[in-house]
C-alpha positions in Angstrom: 49.4 -24.7 -35.8 52.5 -26.7 -36.2 53.0 -30.3 -37.2 54.6 -32.9 -34.9 58.1 -32.2 -36.2 57.8 -28.5 -35.5 56.5 -28.8 -32.0 59.4 -31.1 -31.1 61.9 -28.3 -31.9 63.2 -26.0 -29.2 61.1 -22.9 -28.8 64.1 -20.8 -29.8 64.3 -22.5 -33.3 60.5 -22.1 -33.9 60.6 -18.5 -32.9 63.4 -17.9 -35.3 61.1 -18.8 -38.2 58.4 -16.3 -37.3 58.1 -13.4 -39.7 59.3 -10.3 -38.0 59.5 -6.6 -39.0 63.2 -6.2 -38.2 65.2 -9.4 -38.8 68.5 -7.9 -37.6 67.2 -6.7 -34.3 65.3 -10.0 -33.7 68.4 -12.1 -34.4 70.5 -9.9 -32.1 67.9 -10.2 -29.3 68.1 -14.0 -29.6 71.9 -14.1 -29.9 72.1 -13.4 -26.1 74.5 -10.5 -26.5 74.6 -8.0 -23.6 73.2 -5.1 -25.6 70.0 -6.2 -27.3 69.0 -9.0 -24.9 68.3 -6.5 -22.1 64.6 -7.1 -22.5 64.9 -10.9 -22.1 67.6 -11.2 -19.4 71.2 -11.9 -20.2 72.5 -15.4 -20.9 75.3 -17.0 -22.9 73.6 -20.4 -22.9 70.9 -21.4 -25.5 69.2 -23.7 -23.0 68.7 -20.8 -20.6 67.4 -18.6 -23.3 64.9 -21.4 -24.3 63.8 -21.5 -20.6 63.4 -17.7 -20.7 61.3 -17.9 -23.9 59.2 -20.6 -22.4 58.5 -18.3 -19.4 57.5 -15.6 -21.8 55.2 -18.0 -23.5 53.5 -19.0 -20.2 53.1 -15.4 -19.1 51.3 -14.8 -22.4 49.1 -17.9 -22.2 48.1 -18.5 -18.6 46.3 -16.0 -16.5 48.0 -14.8 -13.3 47.6 -17.2 -10.4 46.6 -20.2 -12.6 47.5 -23.1 -10.3 47.1 -25.7 -13.0 49.8 -24.0 -15.1 52.0 -23.8 -12.0 51.6 -27.4 -11.1 52.2 -28.6 -14.7 55.4 -26.6 -15.2 56.7 -27.6 -11.8 56.1 -31.3 -12.8 57.4 -31.4 -16.4 59.2 -28.1 -16.8 58.1 -24.8 -18.4 59.8 -25.7 -21.8 58.1 -29.1 -22.1 54.8 -27.7 -20.9 54.9 -24.9 -23.5 55.8 -27.3 -26.3 52.9 -29.6 -25.7 50.4 -26.7 -26.1 51.5 -26.5 -29.8 51.1 -30.2 -30.5 48.5 -31.5 -33.0 47.3 -33.9 -30.2 48.0 -31.9 -27.0 46.1 -34.2 -24.7 48.1 -37.2 -25.8 51.3 -35.2 -25.4 50.2 -34.2 -21.9 49.6 -37.8 -20.8 52.9 -38.9 -22.2 54.8 -36.0 -20.5 53.2 -36.8 -17.2 53.9 -40.5 -17.5 57.5 -39.7 -18.4 58.1 -37.9 -15.1 56.0 -40.3 -13.0 53.6 -37.5 -12.0 51.4 -38.3 -9.0 49.3 -36.5 -6.4 46.9 -33.9 -7.7 48.2 -34.1 -11.3 47.2 -37.8 -11.7 44.4 -38.0 -9.2 42.1 -35.8 -11.4 42.6 -37.2 -14.9 40.5 -34.6 -16.8 41.7 -31.5 -14.9 44.8 -30.7 -16.9 43.2 -31.7 -20.2 40.5 -29.1 -19.5 43.3 -26.6 -18.6 45.0 -27.4 -21.9 41.8 -26.6 -23.7 41.7 -23.3 -21.8 45.3 -22.4 -22.7 45.2 -23.5 -26.4 43.4 -20.5 -27.8 46.4 -18.3 -26.7 49.1 -20.8 -27.8 50.3 -18.9 -30.8 54.0 -18.4 -31.7 53.1 -15.0 -33.3 51.7 -13.9 -30.0 54.8 -14.9 -28.1 57.0 -13.2 -30.8 54.9 -10.0 -30.5 55.3 -10.0 -26.7 59.1 -10.4 -27.1 59.1 -7.5 -29.5 57.0 -5.4 -27.3 59.2 -6.0 -24.3 62.3 -5.0 -26.3 60.6 -1.9 -27.6 59.4 -0.9 -24.2 62.7 -1.5 -22.5 61.4 -4.2 -20.2 63.4 -7.1 -19.1 62.2 -10.6 -18.1 63.1 -11.8 -14.6 62.6 -15.5 -13.9 62.8 -17.8 -10.8 66.4 -18.5 -10.2 67.6 -15.1 -11.5 69.6 -12.9 -9.1 66.8 -10.3 -9.4 63.9 -12.7 -8.8 62.0 -11.6 -5.6 62.5 -14.7 -3.5 59.3 -14.0 -1.6 57.3 -14.9 -4.7 58.4 -18.5 -4.3 56.1 -18.7 -1.3 53.2 -18.6 -3.7 53.9 -22.2 -4.7 52.1 -23.2 -7.8 50.6 -19.7 -8.0 53.9 -17.9 -8.4 54.4 -15.9 -11.6 56.2 -17.7 -14.5 58.1 -14.5 -15.0 58.1 -10.8 -14.2 58.5 -8.0 -16.7 60.5 -5.2 -15.1 61.1 -1.6 -16.2 63.7 0.5 -14.4 67.4 1.3 -14.4 68.4 -1.0 -11.5 68.0 -4.7 -10.8 65.4 -5.7 -8.2 68.1 -7.1 -5.9 69.8 -3.8 -5.9 66.6 -2.0 -5.2 66.0 -4.1 -2.1 63.1 -6.5 -3.1 65.2 -9.5 -4.1 65.1 -10.9 -0.6 62.7 -10.7 2.3 65.8 -10.1 4.5 66.0 -6.6 2.9 62.6 -5.9 4.6 60.6 -4.4 1.7 57.3 -3.1 3.0 53.9 -3.0 1.3 51.7 0.1 2.0 48.3 -0.3 0.5 44.8 1.2 0.9 41.8 2.9 -0.6 41.9 4.7 -3.9 39.5 7.3 -2.4 41.5 7.9 0.7 41.0 10.8 3.2 43.5 13.5 4.1 44.2 11.5 7.2 45.1 8.5 5.2 47.4 10.6 2.9 49.2 11.9 6.0 49.7 8.5 7.5 50.8 7.0 4.2 53.3 9.8 3.6 54.8 9.5 7.1 55.1 5.7 7.1 56.5 5.5 3.6 59.1 8.2 4.4 60.0 6.7 7.8 60.3 3.1 6.5 62.3 4.1 3.5 64.7 6.2 5.7 65.4 3.0 7.6 66.1 0.9 4.5 62.8 -0.6 3.5 61.8 -0.4 -0.1 58.2 0.7 -0.4 56.0 -1.7 -2.5 52.5 -0.8 -3.7 50.2 -1.0 -6.7 50.5 2.5 -8.3 46.8 3.2 -7.9 45.2 6.4 -6.8 45.0 7.2 -3.1 47.2 5.4 -0.6 49.3 3.6 -3.2 50.5 6.7 -5.1 50.9 8.7 -1.9 53.3 6.1 -0.6 55.2 6.0 -3.9 55.5 9.8 -4.0 56.7 10.0 -0.4 59.5 7.5 -1.1 60.5 9.4 -4.2 60.5 12.7 -2.3 63.1 11.2 0.0 65.1 10.0 -3.1 64.4 6.4 -2.1 63.6 3.6 -4.6 60.0 2.3 -4.7 58.3 -0.5 -6.6 54.9 -0.4 -8.3 53.3 -3.7 -9.3 50.9 -3.3 -12.1 47.8 -5.4 -13.1 48.4 -5.1 -16.8 51.6 -5.0 -18.9 54.6 -2.9 -17.8 53.9 -0.6 -20.7 50.4 0.1 -19.5 51.1 2.9 -17.0 47.7 2.6 -15.3 45.9 4.6 -14.1 46.8 7.3 -16.6 46.6 10.0 -14.0 49.6 8.4 -12.2 51.7 7.8 -15.3 54.1 10.6 -14.5 54.7 9.1 -11.0 55.3 5.7 -12.5 57.8 7.2 -14.9 59.5 8.9 -12.0 59.7 5.6 -10.2 61.6 4.1 -13.2 63.9 7.1 -13.5 64.4 7.4 -9.7 66.1 4.0 -9.0 62.9 2.0 -8.6 61.0 -0.3 -10.8 57.6 -0.9 -12.4 56.8 -4.6 -12.4 54.2 -6.6 -14.2 53.4 -10.3 -14.3 51.8 -10.0 -17.8 53.5 -9.2 -21.0 53.7 -5.7 -22.5 50.5 -4.7 -24.3 48.2 -6.6 -21.8 45.3 -4.6 -20.4 44.4 -4.7 -16.7 41.1 -6.3 -15.6 39.3 -6.7 -12.4 40.5 -10.3 -11.9 44.1 -9.2 -12.7 44.0 -6.5 -10.1 43.1 -9.0 -7.5 45.8 -11.5 -8.6 48.3 -8.6 -8.7 47.8 -8.2 -5.0 49.2 -11.6 -4.2 52.6 -10.5 -5.8 52.6 -7.3 -3.7 52.1 -9.4 -0.5 54.5 -12.1 -1.5 57.5 -9.8 -2.3 57.0 -7.8 0.9 58.3 -8.6 4.3 55.1 -7.1 5.8 51.9 -5.5 4.6 50.3 -2.4 6.3 46.8 -1.4 5.3 46.6 2.4 5.8 42.9 2.9 5.0 40.3 0.5 3.6 36.6 0.5 3.2 34.5 -2.6 4.0 35.1 -4.2 0.6 38.3 -2.5 -0.4 40.8 -4.3 -2.7 43.4 -3.6 0.0 41.7 -6.3 2.1 42.4 -8.7 -0.7 46.1 -7.9 -0.4 45.8 -8.4 3.4 44.2 -11.8 2.8 47.2 -12.9 0.7 49.6 -11.6 3.3 47.9 -13.6 6.0 47.9 -16.8 3.9 51.6 -16.3 3.3 52.4 -15.9 7.0 53.6 -12.3 6.5 53.2 -9.7 9.3 50.0 -7.8 8.7 49.2 -4.4 10.2 46.3 -2.0 9.9 46.0 1.7 10.8 43.0 2.6 13.0 40.8 5.6 12.1 37.7 7.3 13.3 34.8 4.9 14.0 32.6 7.2 11.9 34.9 7.2 8.8 33.9 4.7 6.0 37.5 4.5 4.8 38.7 3.0 8.1 36.0 0.3 8.4 38.1 -2.3 6.6 41.1 -1.6 8.9 38.9 -2.0 11.9 37.7 -5.3 10.5 41.3 -6.5 10.1 42.2 -5.6 13.7 39.0 -6.9 15.3 38.2 -10.0 13.2 41.5 -11.1 11.7 44.1 -10.3 14.3 46.0 -7.7 12.4 48.5 -5.7 14.4 47.3 -2.2 15.3 49.7 0.3 13.8 49.1 3.7 15.3 52.6 5.1 15.0 55.7 5.0 12.8 57.5 3.0 15.5 54.7 0.4 15.3 55.2 0.1 11.6 59.0 -0.2 12.0 58.5 -3.0 14.6 56.1 -4.9 12.3 58.3 -4.6 9.2 61.7 -5.3 10.9 60.4 -8.0 13.3 60.7 -11.7 12.9 58.8 -13.0 9.8 58.8 -16.6 11.2 56.8 -15.4 14.2 53.7 -15.0 12.1 51.9 -18.3 11.2 50.2 -18.8 7.9 46.5 -18.0 8.3 43.5 -18.5 6.1 41.4 -15.4 6.6 37.8 -16.4 5.9 35.8 -13.4 4.8 39.0 -12.0 3.1 39.2 -14.9 0.7 40.8 -14.2 -2.6 37.9 -13.4 -5.0 38.2 -13.2 -8.8 34.7 -11.9 -9.2 34.9 -8.2 -9.1 32.8 -5.6 -7.3 30.5 -3.0 -8.8 28.1 -4.8 -11.1 29.5 -8.3 -11.7 29.1 -10.0 -8.3 27.2 -13.2 -8.5 29.1 -14.4 -11.7 31.5 -17.3 -11.6 35.1 -16.8 -12.6 34.7 -17.8 -16.2 31.7 -15.5 -16.7 33.6 -12.6 -15.1 36.6 -13.1 -17.5 34.3 -13.3 -20.5 32.4 -10.2 -19.4 35.6 -8.3 -19.1 36.7 -9.5 -22.6 33.5 -8.3 -24.2 33.4 -5.0 -26.0 30.4 -2.7 -25.8 30.4 -1.7 -29.5 32.5 -4.2 -31.5 31.2 -7.8 -31.9 33.5 -10.7 -31.2 33.3 -14.4 -31.9 33.6 -17.1 -29.3 37.1 -17.8 -30.6 38.2 -14.2 -30.2 36.8 -14.1 -26.7 38.5 -17.4 -25.8 41.9 -15.8 -26.6 41.1 -12.6 -24.8 39.7 -14.4 -21.7 42.2 -17.2 -21.6 39.5 -19.9 -21.7 38.4 -22.8 -23.9 35.8 -22.0 -26.5 33.5 -24.5 -24.7 33.8 -22.6 -21.5 33.3 -19.2 -23.3 30.1 -20.5 -24.9 28.8 -21.6 -21.5 29.7 -18.2 -20.0 28.0 -16.3 -22.8 24.8 -18.2 -22.3 24.8 -17.3 -18.7 25.7 -13.7 -19.4 22.9 -13.5 -22.1 20.3 -14.8 -19.7 21.5 -12.3 -17.1 21.2 -9.4 -19.6 24.9 -8.7 -19.7 25.7 -9.9 -23.2 24.1 -9.6 -26.6 24.6 -12.2 -29.3 23.7 -12.2 -33.0 24.9 -14.5 -35.8 27.8 -15.7 -33.7 29.0 -12.2 -32.8 28.9 -11.1 -29.2 29.1 -7.7 -27.4 28.6 -6.4 -23.9 25.1 -5.2 -23.1 24.7 -1.5 -22.2 24.0 -0.5 -18.6 
């Protein structure tokens, strides 16, 4: 923890004082020279570098899709917002910062909301953590892309307060050159079930190849099934493709698709992550990742999906953003097409039964599609398979728990991105539900 003098200094100066294993490499990375600053984006202006470091800090501190963090940084700026988290009295600093900019609306109407958010972020507010993320990015060869950069996917701005603070990108080419910097380039999201059928694989292959041949960059999540089939089809035609991951850009997940993800990076495409290198994927992060896929794409096509497939979550985001949404029909007896039939029947998705239909959807007028809230496809942060019925905090704590190694409430707060008070409340609920075991202040996940 820093004193009041320290927290008032630019993040750049504070980061310079952090012990680091390789002082020369670190100083070069912060000197904004074109060689060693590839991981942080290139800039000759210290102020811009400070903004970039603040974006790195927020990507380390706030969970993806945290609307409180987005509203705060939009109001007082990412740098000022990051600074106050390291203050001795962060609540007082928050109130002063909001008063200085004359904050109104939601920020001032709910006095305690942002104070509670600060308590949630504080366990992760550690300069060593930010420094480690910078080092990991440099070592991995990732670069940071921020709003306003040439390579920033403009469609992500439509997420409003929920847009990423930064994106960590791996690949030889810039996102603007790949064809996902603007919706006018017509990038297309192809998503669907992990356990897809041979029919789904054929359709995904045909659509990815046909759309890529006509200039659309294929965007998906790198998962088994429809996602990886679409990526591989684009690669087979020597077209760039983009995989958006739920963990850090160094976590090539799932491991069975790591070779394909490496081929994407070598083949003129990119692997993108909202979270810093070294961050593990979780259920809630997969669901939040889907909003980035939908936002950076001009249209989303669901090739196959079960009744509760995660692809329907992506479809929900696309509908809320007003993006064209299509679904491929299948046999009425096939479980992997039930979700697509739901989209067509209940949510007005366009029936896509041919490549020409896909091309029409992707290359049509985006403005012709109104923004729709799709009840029943609401964005859920509670995951399937054993943790339904838990609130968001309990899900995040359950995901942070280890089955064999005990952890304190403070450790869990840092891993889950919550305040210690919220963690203790979630642990009590998990213990009552038989999902967590506690002894002498140490907690682990219950077996089964």
